[in-house]
C-alpha positions in Angstrom: 9.8 14.6 -7.6 9.4 13.7 -4.1 10.2 10.5 -1.7 7.0 8.8 -0.5 6.8 5.9 1.9 3.4 3.9 1.6 2.9 1.1 4.3 -0.7 -0.9 3.8 -2.4 -3.8 5.5 -4.5 -6.4 3.5 -7.3 -8.3 4.9 -6.1 -11.7 6.2 -9.0 -13.4 4.3 -7.6 -12.3 0.9 -6.3 -15.5 -1.4 -2.6 -15.4 -2.4 -3.2 -14.7 -6.0 -5.5 -11.7 -4.9 -2.8 -10.7 -2.5 -0.4 -10.6 -5.3 -2.9 -8.9 -7.7 -3.5 -5.7 -5.2 0.4 -5.3 -4.7 0.8 -5.2 -8.6 -2.3 -3.0 -8.9 -1.0 -0.3 -6.7 2.7 -0.5 -8.0 1.2 -0.2 -11.6 -0.8 2.5 -10.6 2.3 4.6 -9.3 4.3 3.8 -12.3 1.2 4.8 -14.5 1.4 8.3 -12.9 5.1 8.7 -14.0 6.5 7.7 -10.7 9.5 5.3 -9.9 9.1 2.4 -7.2 12.4 2.3 -5.3 11.6 -0.5 -2.9 8.7 -2.6 -2.5 8.9 -5.2 0.6 6.2 -7.9 1.6 6.5 -8.2 5.1 4.0 -11.0 5.5 1.2 -11.9 7.7 1.4 -10.1 11.2 -0.7 -9.4 14.3 -2.1 -6.0 14.3 -1.3 -3.8 17.3 -5.1 -3.5 17.9 -8.4 -5.2 16.6 -9.8 -3.3 13.4 -13.4 -4.4 12.6 -13.1 -7.7 14.4 -10.0 -8.4 12.4 -6.7 -9.3 14.5 -4.1 -9.8 11.7 -3.3 -8.5 8.1 -0.7 -8.8 5.3 1.8 -6.1 5.5 3.4 -4.3 2.2 5.9 -1.5 2.4 6.5 0.6 -0.7 8.8 3.5 -1.1 8.5 5.4 -4.4 9.4 8.8 -6.0 6.5 10.7 -7.4 4.7 14.0 -8.1 2.2 15.0 -5.4 -0.7 14.5 -7.4 0.5 10.8 -8.0 0.3 10.2 -4.2 -3.1 11.8 -3.8 -4.5 9.4 -6.7 -3.0 6.3 -4.9 -4.7 7.4 -1.6 -7.8 7.8 -3.3 -7.7 4.4 -4.9 -6.6 2.8 -1.7 -9.8 4.2 0.0 -12.2 2.6 -2.3 -10.5 -0.8 -2.6 -12.2 -3.5 -0.8 -9.3 -5.5 0.3 -7.3 -2.8 2.2 -7.6 -2.6 5.7 -5.7 0.3 6.5 -2.8 2.5 4.7 -0.7 5.5 5.2 1.2 7.4 2.7 4.1 9.7 4.4 6.4 12.0 2.5 10.2 11.1 3.5 12.8 14.0 4.3 15.0 15.0 1.4 
């Protein structure tokens, strides 16, 4: 298993309960693939470095997990088709 770090930005117009549901959805998706979430950190609402689709703020969430490459690929696929996600990035950490 490899170490991965995922940082994603949720659109600011998402309600608090939807925000919590999205975070739990991605955590459950990773754990359902046999991975282990080692850290889940909600940074809260922050200003974006640049405007994306006329949006200036977003909710940042950082998640570190240990998984097989197939689990990370599946997570990437699901995040691309989820409406509430503004941007995301999955990075494999060094050993």
